[in-house]
Each structure stands twice: as structure tokens, then as C-alpha cells.
matplotlib code that plots the C-alpha trace (Angstrom):
import matplotlib.pyplot as plt

x = [0.1, 1.1, 2.6, 1.5, -1.8, -0.9, -1.3, 0.5, 1.6, 2.7, 0.0, -2.5, -4.1, -4.5, -0.6, -0.3, -3.9, -4.1, -4.0, -0.7, 0.6, -0.1, 1.5, 4.5, 4.4, 4.2, 7.3, 9.6, 8.8, 7.4, 3.6, 3.7, 4.5, 2.1, -0.9, 1.5, 3.4, 0.0, -1.4, 1.6, 2.2, -0.8, -3.0, -6.4, -8.6, -7.3, -3.8, -0.6, -0.2, -1.7, -1.1, 0.6, 3.4, 4.2, 3.5, 6.2, 8.6, 8.4, 8.7, 11.7, 13.2, 12.6, 14.0, 17.3, 18.1, 16.1, 16.4, 20.0, 20.9, 18.9, 20.7, 24.3, 23.1, 22.4, 25.4, 27.6, 25.8, 26.1, 29.8, 29.8, 30.0, 28.0, 25.0, 23.1, 20.3, 17.8, 15.1, 15.3, 11.8, 12.3, 11.1, 13.5, 12.9, 15.8, 16.5, 16.6, 13.9, 11.6, 9.7, 11.4, 13.1, 10.9, 8.2, 8.5, 7.2, 5.2, 6.7, 5.7, 9.2, 9.3, 12.8, 15.0, 18.8, 21.3, 18.6, 20.3, 23.8, 23.2, 22.9]
y = [0.0, 3.5, 4.7, 8.3, 7.4, 10.3, 12.6, 16.1, 17.2, 15.7, 18.1, 16.2, 13.7, 11.1, 11.1, 8.6, 7.3, 5.8, 2.3, 2.8, 4.8, 2.1, -0.6, 1.7, 1.8, -2.0, -2.5, -0.2, 0.2, -3.4, -4.6, -3.8, -0.3, 0.8, 2.0, 3.8, 5.5, 6.3, 8.0, 10.4, 10.8, 11.1, 13.1, 12.6, 15.7, 15.6, 15.1, 17.6, 16.9, 18.1, 14.8, 11.4, 12.2, 14.9, 12.8, 10.2, 13.1, 13.9, 10.4, 9.8, 13.0, 12.8, 9.0, 10.1, 13.3, 13.6, 10.1, 9.5, 13.2, 12.2, 8.8, 10.4, 13.2, 10.8, 8.5, 11.6, 12.8, 9.0, 9.3, 12.8, 15.2, 18.2, 18.1, 21.0, 20.5, 23.3, 23.1, 25.5, 26.6, 30.1, 30.0, 31.6, 34.8, 35.6, 34.3, 31.6, 30.7, 33.4, 35.3, 38.7, 39.9, 39.2, 37.2, 33.5, 30.9, 28.2, 25.3, 22.8, 22.3, 25.0, 25.5, 23.5, 22.2, 24.9, 27.7, 28.4, 29.1, 33.1, 33.0]
z = [-0.1, -0.6, 2.7, 2.7, 0.9, -1.8, 0.6, -0.4, 3.2, 6.3, 7.9, 6.1, 8.6, 5.9, 5.7, 8.7, 9.7, 13.2, 12.0, 10.1, 12.7, 15.4, 13.4, 13.0, 16.9, 17.0, 14.8, 15.9, 19.9, 20.5, 21.0, 24.6, 24.4, 21.6, 23.8, 26.3, 23.5, 21.5, 24.9, 24.7, 21.2, 19.1, 16.7, 18.6, 19.1, 23.1, 21.8, 21.2, 17.4, 14.5, 12.8, 13.6, 11.4, 13.8, 16.8, 15.3, 14.4, 18.2, 19.4, 17.4, 18.6, 21.8, 21.7, 20.0, 21.8, 24.9, 26.4, 25.3, 27.2, 30.4, 30.5, 29.9, 32.5, 35.0, 34.7, 34.8, 38.2, 39.6, 38.9, 41.0, 38.2, 38.5, 35.9, 34.5, 32.1, 30.3, 27.7, 25.1, 24.0, 22.4, 18.6, 16.5, 14.5, 12.7, 8.8, 7.8, 10.7, 10.4, 7.6, 8.4, 11.8, 14.7, 12.8, 14.0, 11.2, 12.6, 10.8, 13.6, 14.5, 17.2, 18.7, 16.8, 17.1, 17.4, 18.1, 21.4, 19.9, 19.9, 23.5]

ax = plt.figure().add_subplot(projection="3d")
ax.plot(x, y, z, "-o")
ax.set_aspect("equal")
plt.show()
């Protein structure tokens, strides 16, 4: 079958329908984790994401970046190192991220990797 059902955009809910998304969760994270992950990462009316594509994008990002960073920080702290963590949430306004100075774009990504560098 066509993975994206010919949807022209990842913002189209048909792009990654619930049945396919749940199967993707099962294949990648295990059948025992599907319901817990779906509860956190979904595009239902009460969910935090516009489409399941964006939910999956956040899930993978959390797994690769956030979870890995937390494991490393805990290991360093357990070894006696002083550990400081932060979450940068400011959306960029400058080019190439913004339409014009001080006008943030809403691309679905929010604060991206490297946005903290000017600070």
C-alpha cells in the first residue's frame, strides 16, 4: 500500500492514519508499548499533535536526543559530576528561520537544534 496515501503534505491527517501509525509504533517500539506511546504521542482531538506524522517525529526526536541526553546526565551525576540541564523553547525569529526579523514561522518544529547558539 502507499505509505502516505498520496497525501500532499505531512500536515494532511491522511498522511499517517491511526491504523498505520499504531502498526509503526508496534514494529518500532514493541507491541507492549503501543498503548502507552499512543497515549503520549497522538493526533486525536485531545492529543498534542496536528497529525500522527508530527507525533512520530516528536517520539523519534525524544528517543534520539532527550532520552539519550538524560541517560548520559544521570550517569555523569552518578559518577559525581555536577550536571546542569536546560530545555530551550524560544522559537527563532531571525533568518533563515523567520519570515522577517521578529516574525517567527510556525513550521511545526518549534525551537530546533542549534537555536540556542546566539545565547
